[in-house]
N, C-alpha and C positions, 0 to 999 in steps of 0.2 A: 466526804471531808467535813461537812457541816455537822454530822452526827457526833463527832468527837468533842465538839464545843457545846454540849448541851447546857442550856441556861440553868444556872443554879444561883440563887440569890444568897444573902447572908444566912437565911434560914430555910426558905422554900422558894418556889417559883415566884411568889409575890406575897407581900404581907396579907394575911387574911383578915386582920382587924386593925383598928387604930393603935392598940397597945403594941402590937408587933411593929408597926410602922414607926412609932416613936422610940422603939428600942434599936433603931438602926445604928450603924457604926459611925457616929460623929458626936460632937459635944451637944449638950442640952439646948443651948441657945440657937445653934444652927439647926438642930432637929425641929425646933418649934417654928423658926422662920421658914425652913424648907416645907414643913407641913402646911403652914398657912398658904404659901404661894402655890404649892402643888395640889392640895386637896380643897382649899376654899376658893382661891382665885382661879384654879383650874389650869394653871400653866404647867405644861408637861404632864397633863392629867392621864394620858394614855400609857405612860411609862409605869410599869408595875413596881419599880424600885425608886428609892429617893434620889432626886436630882438636885444639885445645888441651885439655890434660887436665882442666881445670875447666869445659869447655863440653860441651854436649849437642847432637848433630845426628842427626836421624833422618828417615826418609821419603824422598820423591823430591826431591832437591836437585840442581839443575843450575847449574854455575858457569862463568863466562867466564874469559878470560885474566887473569892477575895477581890473582886473587881468593884462591887457595889459601893464600897466605902469611898472610892475615888470619884464616883459620880456624886456622892453626897458632899464631899469635901472640896473638890476642885472647882474653882470659880471661873466664870467666863468661857466655858467650853461650849462647843457646838457639835452635835452629832446628828447628821442628816442621813437617816437610814432608808431612803426610798428604795434602793436596790438591796438593802440589807447590810448590816454590820455584824461581824462575829468577832468577839474579843475573847481570847483564851484565858485560862486560869492564871492568877497571880500577876496579871498585867497592871501596871500602874501608869498614871498620867498626871502631868502637872497642870496648873491653871492655864487657860487660854488655848488648849488643844482644839483643833478643828478636824473632824473626820467627816468627809463628804463622799457619799456613795453614788451620786448620780449627777450628771451634767444636763443642762437644758439641751433639747434637740435643736439643731441648726435650722431645721425646716419650720418648726413651730415652738416658739419660746415658752408656750404654756405646757408643753410635754417634756418628759425626761427620757434620755437615752437608756435603753435596757442593757445593762452589763451585769456580770456576776457580783456577788456580795464582796465588800471590802473585808478582808480577813487579817486579823492581828493575832499572831501566835501566842503561845504561853510564855510567861516570865519576861515580857517586853516592858520597856520603859519609854514613854513618849515625853520628851522634854517640853518645857514651857513654850507655848505659841507655835508648836509644830503643826503642820498641815498635811493630812493624808488625802489624796485625791482618788477619784473613782477607779475601780479595777485593780487596786493595789492589793498584794498579798505580802505580808511580812512574816517571816519564819519565827521560830522560837528563839528566845534569848537575844533579842535585838534591842539595841539602845538607839533611839532617834534623838539626835542632838537638838537643843533648843533652837527654835526659829527655822527649822528645816522644812522644806517642801518636798514631800515624797510623791513622785510622779510615776514611778515604776516599781515593780515587785522586787523583793530581796529575799535571799535565803536565810538560814539560821545562823546564830552565833556571830553577829556582826555589830559594829558600831557604824551608823550612817549619819550623815549630816550635810548641810549645804543647801543651796538653791540653784538647780534641783539637787536633791539628795544623791550622794554617791558614797561608796564604801570608804570609810576612814581607816578602819583596821578591823582585825578579827577580835571578837569579844571572848575573853578568857573566863567569863563569869560561869560559875557552877553553882547551882542551887540544889 
């Protein structure tokens, strides 16, 4: 399952030099601020693609085509990839999205429970301030409503929302 979501950045697996980094898909002012925070202040330094300066991304994060621009542009996001996060091609997300792949162990709060990676399919849309919790798999063409908390997996072609998230309706979107 993971092999079909091979990491592809806007040009390569990661920028090979500063020029390519600065040619990332966002405005010049944001590029410069993101560069200073990520490369000079070393926040999100292990992430090979540009991350918005107000967002945090760590762990094993694999992204598909046309996803890097949302990391660079969406503010206030949190991506915790301890167990892995796989994001499919053309998935977009709004500001404030939280994607959490691991819970703390109940026996030792310094350890994390081991579960499979959190998988987001292709052509998905995560609304503002939505939260995806560990072990969740979301199919292709799914819209997650703003403010939703996704605690279980969902199939493809759906609109989901609420706390906890439930199916609102079938998604008639065709891309």
